[in-house]
N, C-alpha and C positions, 0 to 999 in steps of 0.2 A: 192748719199751718205746719205740723210734723207729720203728716201724712204725703203734703207737698214735698216737704223736703227729701223725704225718703225716697220717693218717686224721682224727683231729680238727682238724687244722689246715685242713683239704681240707674238711673240712664245716662250718667257721666261715664260711669264703669263699663258699662255697654257700648258706649263711645268707645271708650280708651280698646277695649276686646277688638271691637272691630277694626278700629284702628292699626291696629297690631296685626292683625292675619294680613298681611297680601301674602301676595304671592311666595309661594316657600321655595327657599332660595336650592337650586341645584347644585348637586355637586360638581366640581368639571370635569372634563373628561379625559380620563387617563392617555396620557400620549408616551410613548416608548420613540427612542431613538438616539444618534448619537451625542456623545460627548468628547472633547477634545481634553486630552492629559498632557498638560504645557511644564515643561522645567525651564526656567533661568537660572542661570550662574556665573559666576564670574572666575572660574576656575578652569584651568587649559587642561589640555588632554586628557578629559577623563573619557572613560571606555566602556564602563559599566555601575548600572544606578539598580539600584534593588528599591523600589517604592511599594506603597502600603495605601489602596485604595478604600476607601470607608464613605459608606452612608445606606447604599441598598445592594439590590441585588445589580449583578454585572452579567448579561448573558451571553456576549461575548465582546472579543480586544482583537483588536490589529494593530501592530506598530507602524509607526508612519516613517516617510522615506525608506535613506540607507540604513535605516538596524532591522534589530532581529531582536529575538527577546520570547518570554512566551509570558499567559497569566496561570496564576496557581490557581488549586481548588480554594473555594471561599472556605478561611476560618475565623470562626465567630466574629463573622458579619464585617472581617475583613477580607480583602482581596490583595494578594502579593501579585506583583505585577516585575521585570526584569526587563529591562533595556540595556543592550550592547551595541555598540559603534562607536563613531567619535561623536559622544553628546556634545550639542551646540544647544543654546538658549533656542527657546521654541516646541512646537507638538512633536512628543515622541511617543503618543500613541493614541489611540480611539478607543474609546466603549462604549458598548451598545448596552443599554439601560431600559429596564420596561415603564420606567415611569422618569421623563424628563423633569418632574417638578419635586422630586426628591434630591436635595442640595447632595452634591460627592465633594470629596477631600482627597488629597494625596500630598504622601510624608514623604521624602526621600529617608531612606534607614540606613542606605548605604551607600558607597559612596568610590569607585576606584580607577587609579589613573590605567591609560592604554598603555602605556611604555612599559612600568615600572611595578605595575599592578598595586603599589602602593594607595593604603586608604584615603582619602579627602575626605576633607572635617565636612559635616553635611549642614552646618551654618551658612555656606560657600551656597545654598541649592536654595531655591524656592520652588513649588508646587502648585499647581493649580489646576483645578476640573472644570472648563467652561462648558458652555455650549455652543455648537456650532451653526453659522447661521444658513437658516434655510436645509438643513438638515434632519429631520423627524424620522427621517426609515431607511435612508442609505448613506454608507460612508462617506 
C-alpha cells in the first residue's frame, strides 16, 4: 500500500512537471521606430521650450512643422530637446528610438515668451511621448 502511494505521488509530480514544460516563451522582437513628442499648453505667445526626454536611447530627432530646434547629447540617461517657434498645442518633434516597447517621457523644463522673452511657468505645459500609428521605421 505504501509503495502504491509513493508511486502515485511520484506520478503526480511527474505530471505537474510535464504540464509545466510547455513551449518556451520567446522574447518579443525589438522594433525600432519613431515616437511623437507632443506639448499641450494654455500659455499664449510661447516662443521656446526646453524639454528633457527620458526612457532610453534616442537615435535621432527632428522638429515638427514650422519649428526649429535641436537635440543635445544624452546626459545621464536624459536627452535635452529645445524647440523654437510659435509653439502651440500639438506635435513639436519626432524621435527615432531603437526599441518602441521602452516607455519614454518628456518634461518641460523651461519656456519663454516669443515677444519679451519672459519665462512662462512650466505648470502651464503637459508633455508626452506617444507612438505614431503606422510608423515603425520612417518619420
